[in-house]
VEXZAVO-199275 format. One record per residue (C-alpha): residue number from 1; x negated, z, y negated. Coordinates in pm, whole numbers. Layout:
residues N
<node NUM,<X,Z,Y>> ...
//
This chain:
residues 700
<node 1,<-1856,2254,1755>> <node 2,<-2113,2415,1522>> <node 3,<-2287,2285,1221>> <node 4,<-2617,2368,1089>> <node 5,<-2759,2281,746>> <node 6,<-3103,2169,644>> <node 7,<-3185,2099,269>> <node 8,<-3393,1821,145>> <node 9,<-3515,1914,-215>> <node 10,<-3600,1570,-351>> <node 11,<-3595,1583,-741>> <node 12,<-3394,1276,-818>> <node 13,<-3038,1214,-940>> <node 14,<-2905,994,-665>> <node 15,<-2578,1033,-490>> <node 16,<-2590,1285,-202>> <node 17,<-2512,1191,158>> <node 18,<-2460,1413,447>> <node 19,<-2590,1273,781>> <node 20,<-2354,1398,1043>> <node 21,<-2511,1318,1360>> <node 22,<-2297,1199,1663>> <node 23,<-2195,905,1449>> <node 24,<-2000,1059,1154>> <node 25,<-2107,1054,798>> <node 26,<-1996,1213,470>> <node 27,<-2104,1216,106>> <node 28,<-2182,1563,-41>> <node 29,<-2297,1651,-398>> <node 30,<-2482,1949,-551>> <node 31,<-2641,1926,-888>> <node 32,<-2753,1575,-842>> <node 33,<-2982,1672,-556>> <node 34,<-2942,1548,-205>> <node 35,<-2899,1748,110>> <node 36,<-2829,1687,465>> <node 37,<-2591,1850,715>> <node 38,<-2654,1801,1079>> <node 39,<-2404,1874,1348>> <node 40,<-2535,2021,1672>> <node 41,<-2407,2090,2013>> <node 42,<-2640,2394,2044>> <node 43,<-2408,2671,2192>> <node 44,<-2694,2926,2198>> <node 45,<-2697,2996,1827>> <node 46,<-2633,3352,1727>> <node 47,<-2283,3431,1610>> <node 48,<-2334,3356,1246>> <node 49,<-2193,3116,978>> <node 50,<-2281,2759,1075>> <node 51,<-2310,2643,709>> <node 52,<-2549,2746,452>> <node 53,<-2309,2794,161>> <node 54,<-2581,2927,-72>> <node 55,<-2755,2592,-67>> <node 56,<-2436,2381,-96>> <node 57,<-2281,2563,-390>> <node 58,<-2378,2692,-724>> <node 59,<-2366,3068,-787>> <node 60,<-2022,3074,-938>> <node 61,<-1871,2857,-667>> <node 62,<-2036,3057,-395>> <node 63,<-1894,3374,-524>> <node 64,<-1534,3235,-508>> <node 65,<-1584,3063,-176>> <node 66,<-1709,3374,5>> <node 67,<-1461,3610,-158>> <node 68,<-1320,3878,74>> <node 69,<-951,3943,146>> <node 70,<-715,4015,-133>> <node 71,<-589,3826,-434>> <node 72,<-836,3602,-619>> <node 73,<-797,3387,-937>> <node 74,<-1049,3111,-978>> <node 75,<-1071,2974,-1325>> <node 76,<-1212,2635,-1287>> <node 77,<-1326,2463,-1616>> <node 78,<-1298,2091,-1640>> <node 79,<-1534,1904,-1406>> <node 80,<-1657,2221,-1254>> <node 81,<-1619,2129,-890>> <node 82,<-1267,2281,-836>> <node 83,<-1190,2062,-529>> <node 84,<-1533,2130,-387>> <node 85,<-1466,2503,-415>> <node 86,<-1140,2483,-235>> <node 87,<-1285,2249,40>> <node 88,<-1560,2495,110>> <node 89,<-1319,2793,102>> <node 90,<-1115,2625,383>> <node 91,<-1442,2576,565>> <node 92,<-1557,2924,513>> <node 93,<-1234,3080,641>> <node 94,<-1255,2876,959>> <node 95,<-1634,2937,994>> <node 96,<-1599,3313,989>> <node 97,<-1335,3296,1268>> <node 98,<-1001,3280,1090>> <node 99,<-728,3088,1295>> <node 100,<-696,2764,1098>> <node 101,<-319,2744,1166>> <node 102,<-290,3071,973>> <node 103,<-437,2902,646>> <node 104,<-182,2742,409>> <node 105,<-302,2505,142>> <node 106,<-60,2413,-141>> <node 107,<-130,2118,-364>> <node 108,<81,1912,-607>> <node 109,<22,1578,-412>> <node 110,<-12,1506,-49>> <node 111,<-307,1286,-124>> <node 112,<-502,1594,-266>> <node 113,<-415,1796,43>> <node 114,<-519,1527,290>> <node 115,<-854,1459,98>> <node 116,<-945,1826,93>> <node 117,<-878,1882,462>> <node 118,<-1061,1558,543>> <node 119,<-1364,1681,356>> <node 120,<-1338,2025,521>> <node 121,<-1337,1852,852>> <node 122,<-1663,1680,782>> <node 123,<-1809,2019,719>> <node 124,<-1654,2225,983>> <node 125,<-1513,2000,1248>> <node 126,<-1172,1912,1387>> <node 127,<-1052,2265,1364>> <node 128,<-956,2190,999>> <node 129,<-683,1958,1127>> <node 130,<-481,2275,1221>> <node 131,<-463,2395,865>> <node 132,<-115,2351,705>> <node 133,<-166,2156,401>> <node 134,<68,1984,157>> <node 135,<275,2002,-150>> <node 136,<522,2292,-228>> <node 137,<817,2074,-150>> <node 138,<677,1911,171>> <node 139,<595,2265,306>> <node 140,<938,2389,208>> <node 141,<1090,2088,388>> <node 142,<911,2186,706>> <node 143,<996,2550,688>> <node 144,<1364,2498,602>> <node 145,<1405,2252,890>> <node 146,<1252,2503,1124>> <node 147,<1419,2828,995>> <node 148,<1704,2724,766>> <node 149,<1996,2801,986>> <node 150,<2055,3162,855>> <node 151,<2139,3022,507>> <node 152,<2350,2740,651>> <node 153,<2096,2453,672>> <node 154,<2092,2240,975>> <node 155,<1758,2069,1063>> <node 156,<1900,1725,983>> <node 157,<1980,1781,612>> <node 158,<1924,1488,376>> <node 159,<1699,1498,77>> <node 160,<1814,1326,-239>> <node 161,<1566,1165,-469>> <node 162,<1622,1188,-849>> <node 163,<1841,869,-864>> <node 164,<2061,986,-582>> <node 165,<2097,1333,-725>> <node 166,<2207,1185,-1060>> <node 167,<2461,962,-890>> <node 168,<2614,1255,-708>> <node 169,<2625,1453,-1034>> <node 170,<2809,1164,-1188>> <node 171,<3042,1134,-888>> <node 172,<3129,1514,-923>> <node 173,<3169,1477,-1300>> <node 174,<3415,1187,-1241>> <node 175,<3606,1388,-985>> <node 176,<3640,1681,-1231>> <node 177,<3760,1454,-1510>> <node 178,<3473,1541,-1737>> <node 179,<3372,1167,-1775>> <node 180,<3642,1144,-2014>> <node 181,<3494,1395,-2254>> <node 182,<3340,1111,-2454>> <node 183,<2972,1033,-2559>> <node 184,<2901,1409,-2666>> <node 185,<2921,1519,-2300>> <node 186,<2569,1495,-2145>> <node 187,<2482,1184,-1942>> <node 188,<2401,1222,-1578>> <node 189,<2028,1207,-1641>> <node 190,<2042,1497,-1898>> <node 191,<2266,1689,-1662>> <node 192,<2009,1664,-1389>> <node 193,<1740,1765,-1644>> <node 194,<1960,2076,-1729>> <node 195,<2021,2177,-1371>> <node 196,<1655,2121,-1278>> <node 197,<1524,2331,-1568>> <node 198,<1759,2620,-1460>> <node 199,<1631,2617,-1107>> <node 200,<1249,2579,-1190>> <node 201,<1240,2829,-1473>> <node 202,<1465,3085,-1306>> <node 203,<1682,3085,-1610>> <node 204,<2069,3090,-1631>> <node 205,<2250,2781,-1734>> <node 206,<2345,2938,-2058>> <node 207,<1982,3033,-2145>> <node 208,<1856,2669,-2081>> <node 209,<2136,2509,-2282>> <node 210,<2112,2739,-2572>> <node 211,<1723,2700,-2571>> <node 212,<1682,2337,-2527>> <node 213,<2025,2162,-2527>> <node 214,<2205,2357,-2804>> <node 215,<2394,2051,-2902>> <node 216,<2581,2068,-2582>> <node 217,<2665,2443,-2607>> <node 218,<3034,2361,-2671>> <node 219,<3046,2232,-2308>> <node 220,<2898,2539,-2151>> <node 221,<3216,2621,-1955>> <node 222,<3246,2273,-1814>> <node 223,<2872,2244,-1752>> <node 224,<2898,2573,-1544>> <node 225,<3197,2429,-1341>> <node 226,<3012,2102,-1285>> <node 227,<2713,2277,-1155>> <node 228,<2908,2494,-916>> <node 229,<3096,2200,-779>> <node 230,<2765,1993,-749>> <node 231,<2608,2280,-555>> <node 232,<2909,2323,-337>> <node 233,<2931,1944,-249>> <node 234,<2558,1943,-150>> <node 235,<2617,2252,58>> <node 236,<2916,2102,231>> <node 237,<2748,1763,307>> <node 238,<2397,1900,405>> <node 239,<2225,1741,95>> <node 240,<1939,1892,-87>> <node 241,<1793,1758,-407>> <node 242,<1420,1782,-491>> <node 243,<1464,2126,-652>> <node 244,<1677,2258,-382>> <node 245,<1383,2247,-132>> <node 246,<1220,2539,-338>> <node 247,<1535,2715,-429>> <node 248,<1659,2724,-62>> <node 249,<1320,2843,64>> <node 250,<1331,3118,-199>> <node 251,<1681,3206,-88>> <node 252,<1581,3213,277>> <node 253,<1272,3436,205>> <node 254,<1474,3682,-4>> <node 255,<1789,3688,208>> <node 256,<1645,3706,567>> <node 257,<1381,3970,611>> <node 258,<1297,3874,961>> <node 259,<1227,3507,863>> <node 260,<1025,3622,570>> <node 261,<821,3854,785>> <node 262,<772,3580,1037>> <node 263,<643,3324,783>> <node 264,<427,3563,588>> <node 265,<262,3711,903>> <node 266,<188,3358,1020>> <node 267,<27,3225,704>> <node 268,<-232,3497,651>> <node 269,<-440,3303,395>> <node 270,<-271,3106,109>> <node 271,<-477,2871,-119>> <node 272,<-307,2706,-426>> <node 273,<-448,2433,-619>> <node 274,<-367,2355,-993>> <node 275,<-201,2689,-1037>> <node 276,<-171,2639,-1417>> <node 277,<86,2372,-1338>> <node 278,<314,2587,-1132>> <node 279,<660,2687,-1262>> <node 280,<835,3030,-1223>> <node 281,<996,2934,-913>> <node 282,<675,2833,-747>> <node 283,<499,3147,-851>> <node 284,<785,3352,-723>> <node 285,<753,3161,-381>> <node 286,<383,3236,-357>> <node 287,<462,3602,-411>> <node 288,<717,3599,-129>> <node 289,<502,3408,108>> <node 290,<246,3662,70>> <node 291,<489,3958,123>> <node 292,<299,4093,426>> <node 293,<-36,4058,283>> <node 294,<-221,3973,-51>> <node 295,<-454,3716,75>> <node 296,<-396,3455,-199>> <node 297,<-650,3246,-380>> <node 298,<-523,3033,-671>> <node 299,<-737,2786,-848>> <node 300,<-671,2640,-1185>> <node 301,<-763,2618,-1549>> <node 302,<-547,2789,-1819>> <node 303,<-698,2531,-2069>> <node 304,<-540,2244,-1890>> <node 305,<-186,2374,-1862>> <node 306,<-1,2085,-2023>> <node 307,<319,2028,-1825>> <node 308,<571,2267,-1994>> <node 309,<814,1974,-2029>> <node 310,<842,1974,-1633>> <node 311,<904,2345,-1634>> <node 312,<539,2454,-1575>> <node 313,<448,2766,-1760>> <node 314,<118,2875,-1902>> <node 315,<236,3243,-1835>> <node 316,<191,3209,-1456>> <node 317,<-192,3176,-1467>> <node 318,<-223,3433,-1738>> <node 319,<-7,3691,-1553>> <node 320,<-152,3632,-1204>> <node 321,<-334,3960,-1216>> <node 322,<-12,4139,-1303>> <node 323,<166,3959,-1013>> <node 324,<-112,4047,-772>> <node 325,<-260,4386,-890>> <node 326,<-623,4419,-808>> <node 327,<-690,4052,-821>> <node 328,<-1055,3941,-872>> <node 329,<-1118,3673,-1142>> <node 330,<-1386,3410,-1079>> <node 331,<-1499,3150,-1328>> <node 332,<-1657,2804,-1262>> <node 333,<-1829,2697,-1577>> <node 334,<-2086,2439,-1468>> <node 335,<-1963,2080,-1558>> <node 336,<-2068,1794,-1338>> <node 337,<-1881,1526,-1539>> <node 338,<-1974,1518,-1915>> <node 339,<-2289,1538,-2127>> <node 340,<-2358,1857,-2325>> <node 341,<-2252,1703,-2664>> <node 342,<-1916,1634,-2520>> <node 343,<-1886,1978,-2372>> <node 344,<-1981,2149,-2704>> <node 345,<-1691,1980,-2875>> <node 346,<-1460,2072,-2595>> <node 347,<-1581,2435,-2605>> <node 348,<-1524,2444,-2976>> <node 349,<-1175,2302,-2958>> <node 350,<-1042,2550,-2690>> <node 351,<-1222,2839,-2874>> <node 352,<-945,2838,-3118>> <node 353,<-675,2902,-2855>> <node 354,<-472,3212,-2924>> <node 355,<-472,3320,-2563>> <node 356,<-717,3221,-2291>> <node 357,<-964,3330,-2026>> <node 358,<-1286,3295,-2212>> <node 359,<-1536,3049,-2062>> <node 360,<-1829,2834,-2177>> <node 361,<-1874,2482,-2023>> <node 362,<-2231,2376,-1965>> <node 363,<-2413,2109,-1783>> <node 364,<-2758,1989,-1676>> <node 365,<-2692,1651,-1849>> <node 366,<-2821,1773,-2177>> <node 367,<-2878,1438,-2339>> <node 368,<-2617,1194,-2472>> <node 369,<-2463,1062,-2798>> <node 370,<-2251,1282,-3018>> <node 371,<-1876,1226,-2992>> <node 372,<-1759,998,-3282>> <node 373,<-1470,1071,-3513>> <node 374,<-1345,735,-3657>> <node 375,<-1142,700,-3965>> <node 376,<-954,368,-3985>> <node 377,<-763,219,-4287>> <node 378,<-450,188,-4090>> <node 379,<-306,146,-3739>> <node 380,<-410,-225,-3686>> <node 381,<-753,-142,-3823>> <node 382,<-778,126,-3557>> <node 383,<-666,-137,-3288>> <node 384,<-924,-390,-3398>> <node 385,<-1203,-146,-3406>> <node 386,<-1122,-23,-3054>> <node 387,<-1093,-384,-2919>> <node 388,<-1419,-484,-3087>> <node 389,<-1609,-171,-2952>> <node 390,<-1479,-235,-2593>> <node 391,<-1624,-580,-2611>> <node 392,<-1959,-441,-2723>> <node 393,<-1958,-170,-2456>> <node 394,<-1888,-443,-2196>> <node 395,<-2192,-650,-2323>> <node 396,<-2391,-327,-2284>> <node 397,<-2298,-308,-1917>> <node 398,<-2005,-67,-1923>> <node 399,<-1737,-214,-1677>> <node 400,<-1394,-239,-1832>> <node 401,<-1249,-4,-1556>> <node 402,<-1497,265,-1684>> <node 403,<-1321,265,-2013>> <node 404,<-990,434,-2109>> <node 405,<-785,470,-2426>> <node 406,<-581,783,-2423>> <node 407,<-286,870,-2643>> <node 408,<-45,1153,-2702>> <node 409,<275,938,-2667>> <node 410,<339,610,-2495>> <node 411,<445,421,-2819>> <node 412,<109,505,-2986>> <node 413,<-48,221,-2799>> <node 414,<189,-66,-2880>> <node 415,<-12,-222,-3158>> <node 416,<-334,-184,-2951>> <node 417,<-175,-370,-2650>> <node 418,<-98,-671,-2883>> <node 419,<-458,-669,-3011>> <node 420,<-610,-640,-2660>> <node 421,<-399,-935,-2550>> <node 422,<-516,-1141,-2846>> <node 423,<-888,-1065,-2729>> <node 424,<-793,-1156,-2365>> <node 425,<-900,-800,-2263>> <node 426,<-710,-720,-1939>> <node 427,<-561,-374,-1926>> <node 428,<-329,-163,-1711>> <node 429,<-97,93,-1876>> <node 430,<-15,400,-1673>> <node 431,<366,429,-1592>> <node 432,<645,197,-1479>> <node 433,<899,238,-1203>> <node 434,<797,370,-868>> <node 435,<873,170,-552>> <node 436,<1141,423,-456>> <node 437,<1322,394,-789>> <node 438,<1373,23,-762>> <node 439,<1734,-75,-706>> <node 440,<1677,-305,-410>> <node 441,<1472,-38,-231>> <node 442,<1734,228,-297>> <node 443,<2002,-10,-169>> <node 444,<1821,-70,170>> <node 445,<1733,311,210>> <node 446,<2096,403,138>> <node 447,<2190,230,462>> <node 448,<1945,423,653>> <node 449,<2059,742,511>> <node 450,<2420,705,599>> <node 451,<2314,650,963>> <node 452,<2095,963,953>> <node 453,<2360,1171,771>> <node 454,<2725,1041,779>> <node 455,<2821,1315,519>> <node 456,<2591,1169,255>> <node 457,<2845,1054,9>> <node 458,<2597,938,-252>> <node 459,<2439,683,-7>> <node 460,<2782,575,121>> <node 461,<2894,506,-244>> <node 462,<2586,285,-297>> <node 463,<2642,98,35>> <node 464,<3009,45,-12>> <node 465,<2971,-97,-379>> <node 466,<2744,-371,-242>> <node 467,<3041,-507,-37>> <node 468,<3245,-784,-213>> <node 469,<3579,-650,-307>> <node 470,<3494,-287,-309>> <node 471,<3508,-119,-653>> <node 472,<3439,241,-759>> <node 473,<3792,362,-679>> <node 474,<3817,203,-340>> <node 475,<3463,339,-249>> <node 476,<3581,696,-343>> <node 477,<3885,657,-130>> <node 478,<3688,534,162>> <node 479,<3435,811,133>> <node 480,<3706,1075,114>> <node 481,<3852,940,438>> <node 482,<3504,939,602>> <node 483,<3467,1301,552>> <node 484,<3781,1364,765>> <node 485,<3660,1187,1077>> <node 486,<3350,1162,1290>> <node 487,<3400,788,1344>> <node 488,<3361,636,991>> <node 489,<3271,292,1132>> <node 490,<3606,260,1307>> <node 491,<3781,317,972>> <node 492,<3557,40,818>> <node 493,<3682,-202,1068>> <node 494,<4048,-126,995>> <node 495,<4043,-190,617>> <node 496,<4242,-488,513>> <node 497,<4233,-705,195>> <node 498,<3961,-901,11>> <node 499,<3686,-653,137>> <node 500,<3787,-673,503>> <node 501,<3528,-911,629>> <node 502,<3239,-754,424>> <node 503,<3329,-413,563>> <node 504,<3341,-535,916>> <node 505,<2994,-694,875>> <node 506,<2866,-357,736>> <node 507,<3018,-168,1036>> <node 508,<2868,-406,1281>> <node 509,<2526,-380,1131>> <node 510,<2524,2,1110>> <node 511,<2645,20,1474>> <node 512,<2373,-212,1589>> <node 513,<2104,-26,1386>> <node 514,<2221,315,1524>> <node 515,<2302,212,1874>> <node 516,<1956,254,2036>> <node 517,<1806,587,2017>> <node 518,<1463,418,2101>> <node 519,<1481,202,1770>> <node 520,<1189,284,1548>> <node 521,<1230,338,1177>> <node 522,<1056,6,1117>> <node 523,<1305,-172,1358>> <node 524,<1601,-16,1171>> <node 525,<1457,-122,827>> <node 526,<1433,-474,982>> <node 527,<1790,-455,1107>> <node 528,<1919,-357,758>> <node 529,<1705,-612,595>> <node 530,<1870,-896,782>> <node 531,<2210,-773,662>> <node 532,<2089,-711,302>> <node 533,<1905,-1028,235>> <node 534,<2202,-1244,137>> <node 535,<2312,-956,-104>> <node 536,<1969,-939,-256>> <node 537,<1967,-1317,-317>> <node 538,<2312,-1304,-475>> <node 539,<2230,-1014,-717>> <node 540,<1871,-1077,-835>> <node 541,<1709,-1391,-982>> <node 542,<1361,-1269,-891>> <node 543,<1459,-1182,-531>> <node 544,<1127,-1333,-394>> <node 545,<922,-1057,-551>> <node 546,<1182,-794,-449>> <node 547,<1160,-922,-88>> <node 548,<800,-835,-87>> <node 549,<882,-471,-199>> <node 550,<1107,-453,111>> <node 551,<832,-600,334>> <node 552,<609,-316,185>> <node 553,<871,-65,277>> <node 554,<867,-198,641>> <node 555,<494,-155,658>> <node 556,<529,208,545>> <node 557,<804,255,800>> <node 558,<564,137,1081>> <node 559,<372,464,1049>> <node 560,<676,675,1156>> <node 561,<835,746,1478>> <node 562,<1152,927,1353>> <node 563,<1372,792,1065>> <node 564,<1440,1137,930>> <node 565,<1066,1200,869>> <node 566,<1039,846,708>> <node 567,<1331,928,465>> <node 568,<1202,1280,393>> <node 569,<852,1159,303>> <node 570,<987,883,85>> <node 571,<1187,1144,-121>> <node 572,<892,1396,-127>> <node 573,<601,1163,-196>> <node 574,<719,817,-308>> <node 575,<463,526,-324>> <node 576,<362,475,-690>> <node 577,<418,106,-757>> <node 578,<642,-186,-660>> <node 579,<511,-532,-613>> <node 580,<702,-639,-913>> <node 581,<520,-384,-1125>> <node 582,<183,-485,-976>> <node 583,<227,-857,-1036>> <node 584,<350,-792,-1394>> <node 585,<25,-609,-1473>> <node 586,<-184,-894,-1373>> <node 587,<-454,-954,-1095>> <node 588,<-777,-886,-1275>> <node 589,<-983,-633,-1068>> <node 590,<-1160,-499,-1364>> <node 591,<-907,-366,-1621>> <node 592,<-919,-134,-1917>> <node 593,<-702,175,-1866>> <node 594,<-435,273,-2135>> <node 595,<-281,602,-2046>> <node 596,<-104,898,-2184>> <node 597,<-312,1206,-2162>> <node 598,<-67,1380,-1922>> <node 599,<-115,1078,-1683>> <node 600,<-491,1102,-1729>> <node 601,<-530,1459,-1611>> <node 602,<-778,1473,-1320>> <node 603,<-938,1141,-1403>> <node 604,<-1264,1041,-1573>> <node 605,<-1434,745,-1738>> <node 606,<-1780,663,-1884>> <node 607,<-1608,594,-2219>> <node 608,<-1298,733,-2370>> <node 609,<-1112,660,-2685>> <node 610,<-847,902,-2803>> <node 611,<-633,739,-3056>> <node 612,<-392,863,-3328>> <node 613,<-596,1194,-3372>> <node 614,<-414,1246,-3693>> <node 615,<-224,1556,-3783>> <node 616,<146,1499,-3733>> <node 617,<92,1280,-3436>> <node 618,<-164,1485,-3245>> <node 619,<-56,1759,-3253>> <node 620,<296,1613,-3294>> <node 621,<491,1738,-3599>> <node 622,<758,1867,-3371>> <node 623,<527,2129,-3228>> <node 624,<458,2289,-3582>> <node 625,<760,2519,-3547>> <node 626,<658,2681,-3219>> <node 627,<331,2851,-3159>> <node 628,<357,2805,-2782>> <node 629,<410,2423,-2821>> <node 630,<125,2406,-3074>> <node 631,<-97,2590,-2824>> <node 632,<-5,2329,-2547>> <node 633,<-90,2046,-2788>> <node 634,<-444,2203,-2821>> <node 635,<-478,2226,-2447>> <node 636,<-371,1856,-2424>> <node 637,<-644,1758,-2669>> <node 638,<-898,1959,-2463>> <node 639,<-786,1757,-2158>> <node 640,<-831,1431,-2340>> <node 641,<-1176,1516,-2460>> <node 642,<-1306,1634,-2123>> <node 643,<-1219,1307,-1951>> <node 644,<-1528,1138,-2104>> <node 645,<-1856,1135,-1918>> <node 646,<-2087,990,-2188>> <node 647,<-1908,811,-2474>> <node 648,<-1618,968,-2676>> <node 649,<-1451,814,-2978>> <node 650,<-1170,1005,-3154>> <node 651,<-989,761,-3393>> <node 652,<-726,814,-3657>> <node 653,<-560,576,-3910>> <node 654,<-496,701,-4265>> <node 655,<-209,637,-4500>> <node 656,<46,609,-4227>> <node 657,<413,677,-4328>> <node 658,<595,885,-4070>> <node 659,<970,818,-4076>> <node 660,<1072,1134,-3883>> <node 661,<910,1369,-4137>> <node 662,<900,1153,-4451>> <node 663,<522,1232,-4475>> <node 664,<219,1013,-4525>> <node 665,<-29,1105,-4246>> <node 666,<-390,1085,-4336>> <node 667,<-564,1415,-4217>> <node 668,<-743,1423,-3878>> <node 669,<-604,1677,-3631>> <node 670,<-597,2028,-3718>> <node 671,<-774,2105,-3397>> <node 672,<-1085,1954,-3559>> <node 673,<-1077,2183,-3865>> <node 674,<-1302,2451,-3720>> <node 675,<-1543,2216,-3532>> <node 676,<-1901,2262,-3656>> <node 677,<-2013,1951,-3856>> <node 678,<-2316,1891,-3634>> <node 679,<-2091,1845,-3327>> <node 680,<-1928,1529,-3441>> <node 681,<-2072,1188,-3576>> <node 682,<-1810,1084,-3843>> <node 683,<-1751,728,-3941>> <node 684,<-1530,566,-4197>> <node 685,<-1475,201,-4105>> <node 686,<-1538,-74,-4346>> <node 687,<-1388,-422,-4292>> <node 688,<-1637,-691,-4412>> <node 689,<-1440,-969,-4589>> <node 690,<-1198,-1181,-4390>> <node 691,<-1407,-1205,-4078>> <node 692,<-1279,-875,-3921>> <node 693,<-1626,-779,-3845>> <node 694,<-1695,-406,-3863>> <node 695,<-1944,-194,-4041>> <node 696,<-1948,178,-4002>> <node 697,<-2041,406,-4298>> <node 698,<-2154,736,-4178>> <node 699,<-1980,1018,-4363>> <node 700,<-2251,1270,-4425>> 
//
């Protein structure tokens, strides 16, 4: 199937639609001007590219999309069409005759990969469906199940989610007698953090502890023993935690030259999204995947590298040319999101960065109000100003869901939340438990996991503790006996005492659910649900809401034909919200967004308020001792500013006492110190009497 492109140069700023004949349609954008793509069955066209890339892309995007073989680094400024560039790169590779199955697209969410490949399909046809696209972890999962035997991995291994991994760490800690060390020994969540940081940063346990957890340095010997045992238990029972997917793939590629050669020769073109958010382990994987070639294109923005706390490193994007010598650097600087006054401020803020790829964001949206720096008399004054301004914007026609309040740390919004509730302004705050993290969903999934992998001691422990009369010690004894037999259900039936009936019921249900090889994942979920429902009602007062979470899980399961795929995907790409969370946040369709800046990355709104822009809170006082941390705070500020399309308010309270430092905070963020006066409209708020009406004195 071929595509030809015709361009309609109408000079207006409407949304752009592509009229794909034969019944399919797509929306395309370029500089606010519409153009049309028409698909044709004409097989007599000369052998040339089917799309006119020069018409669809700006010059900077075009250069990146049509880059030749070899390593490429695309520095994509905020709002510069990064996704569009990747989509057209996929289409271009296919268009020029590259086998789609040899293209590997790595992203940080499955949704991003699916959206990119869907858009590529609208450009180039069904051939894009053969591109391998997904997250690092999902691709690792596929490759390990296919090639993992040389390092001792069977295709049926189980993936532990974070909660299960913590439970296994706790189980091992108890077995080693380390739980008796007292409060100073790290909790299971902290232990999981330490072990994860080791894997993702490629650092030793000692380096991580001494660098970030020095107060636990006295336990280094025990921590090392615990990690060795934890890794050994996972290996024996065919369990992989989230980090292991990448660790084991790296091990496979480094230890088995034949497998490394096979995989690298197959994936001849590698594309990586959001490269600034990769960690050392991911960067090393990319290098190994490209062992037989250097056809790697990574896309990212050094100025938006803000996830060091997750193990991501700014150094990866800065050192890409060293990792891939001869790499060509492309820059995308034309912004399609914000007005020029907002971009002028953003450019000035990032100009002060100690290390960066120099770039200058520009737009064709030249007109717009100046960003406003607002000084408030205190925290509550800041909150009341924002609430009042939001009401005014709403009256002016800006919908609530086009307004966001961003903050450095979650607790910064507490006072504002109270004020918004007083004004009956509905809002949603980014965060909360994910569906997969709720106890009742984890309970049900644990039953499916023990059917899929009888060696999964973590899930057995969770399942057994739900049975009346079974405590932690009895559960551990039963699990130990399970691992010595290939018929654990028979052992359950022979157990006497108070737990006898409950264990027999459990064995009966597991046998029924596992008996038919033709039973679908949804049918297995339903079988477990019937057994689990009385337990759910006994344990939770709000069980009606939790039942609906389990019904949602059943709906998800209906999309799968194999239970192992269902369980793997839930661990790799868990759904974001539970029904309980959604109902707690209200049902208003139009809601203001409150969000940490980290959670807002990649999003945009007509109007953005950035609150607590006071030195000591943003940047945080804790970052003052480290130049690297202070630089990341600057990048975080840049990300916040570039979320706004037209209206931007930076607010800060004065005379705020900070208990942690003993200082009174009154100075605006140091990142504004070098901003030229003409780039900001500065206001000092004046409260008029007791009416809480606001006047704004412009500070000239």
